[in-house]
C-alpha positions in Angstrom: -0.4 -5.0 -3.1 -1.7 -7.2 -5.9 -4.0 -9.8 -4.2 -5.2 -7.7 -1.2 -5.6 -4.5 -3.0 -7.8 -6.1 -5.7 -10.2 -7.1 -2.9 -10.2 -3.7 -1.4 -10.5 -1.9 -4.8 -13.4 -4.1 -5.9 -15.0 -3.7 -2.4 -14.9 -7.5 -2.0 -14.6 -7.3 1.7 -16.7 -10.5 2.1 -14.1 -12.5 0.3 -11.9 -14.7 2.4 -8.2 -14.0 2.2 -5.8 -16.8 3.2 -3.0 -15.6 5.5 -0.3 -17.6 7.2 -0.4 -18.2 10.9 1.0 -15.0 12.4 0.5 -12.8 15.4 -2.2 -10.2 15.5 0.4 -7.5 15.9 2.0 -8.5 12.5 -1.3 -8.6 10.8 -2.3 -5.2 12.2 1.0 -3.8 10.9 0.3 -5.2 7.4 -3.2 -3.7 7.5 -1.8 -0.4 8.8 0.7 -0.3 5.9 -1.9 -1.1 3.3 -4.3 1.5 4.7 -1.6 4.2 4.6 -0.4 3.4 1.2 -3.9 3.1 -0.3 -4.5 6.7 0.8 -1.0 8.1 0.0 -0.1 7.0 -3.6 2.7 9.6 -4.2 6.2 8.5 -3.4 7.2 11.6 -1.4 9.2 12.4 1.7 6.1 12.0 3.9 5.8 8.4 2.7 9.5 7.7 3.2 9.3 9.1 6.8 6.2 7.1 7.5 7.8 3.9 6.2 10.9 4.5 8.3 8.8 4.9 11.4 6.7 1.9 10.4 9.7 -0.4 10.3 10.7 0.3 13.8 9.7 -3.1 15.1 11.6 -6.0 16.6 13.1 -8.6 14.3 10.4 -11.3 15.0 7.6 -8.9 14.0 9.5 -7.9 10.9 9.9 -11.5 9.8 6.1 -12.0 10.4 5.3 -8.9 8.3 7.6 -10.2 5.5 5.9 -13.6 5.6 2.4 -12.1 5.6 3.2 -9.6 2.8 4.7 -12.3 0.7 1.7 -14.6 1.3 -0.7 -11.8 0.4 1.4 -10.8 -2.6 2.1 -7.3 -1.3 5.3 -6.9 -3.2 6.0 -3.3 -2.2 5.8 -4.2 1.5 7.9 -7.4 1.1 10.6 -5.4 -0.7 10.5 -2.6 1.9 10.9 -5.0 4.8 13.6 -7.0 3.0 15.6 -3.9 2.3 15.3 -2.9 5.9 16.6 -6.3 7.0 19.4 -6.1 4.4 20.5 -2.7 5.8 20.4 -4.1 9.4 22.7 -7.0 8.3 25.0 -4.7 6.4 25.4 -2.4 9.4 26.3 -5.3 11.6 28.3 -7.6 9.3 31.4 -7.1 11.3 29.6 -7.6 14.6 28.5 -11.2 14.7 27.6 -11.1 18.3 25.0 -8.4 17.6 23.5 -10.3 14.7 23.5 -13.6 16.7 21.7 -11.9 19.6 19.1 -10.2 17.3 18.3 -13.5 15.5 18.6 -15.6 18.7 21.5 -17.7 17.2 23.4 -19.5 19.9 26.9 -17.9 20.1 28.6 -21.3 19.8 27.1 -22.0 16.4 28.2 -18.9 14.6 31.9 -19.7 15.1 31.7 -22.9 13.1 
C-alpha cells in the first residue's frame, strides 16, 4: 500500500492521486480493501476469510482491481488478486472452454 497508504498516514487527503481509467465499482473495491487492511494489521484467519470474500467478483472487475492496485502501488492487493487469478487458471487448465468463456476468448482462437 506504498503510495496510497502514505497519503492516508500523513493525512494528505487533499493530495491528488492518479488512477487509471476504471469503473467506480473497481475503485470502490480497492478503497474497501485499503480501509479494511488499514484497520486490521494482523494476518489472521479473520483477514484471510475477509480477503476470500472480497475476491468474489467477476473477472473483469478483478482485472480492474489489479490494474488500479498496480497503478497505486498497493503491492499486497496486486499480489492477492494475482494469486487468485493464478488459482482460477490452475483449477481450469484442462478446461479450455471454461477459461475461454470466462475471459471472453472466441472458441475458434484457442484451438490454434
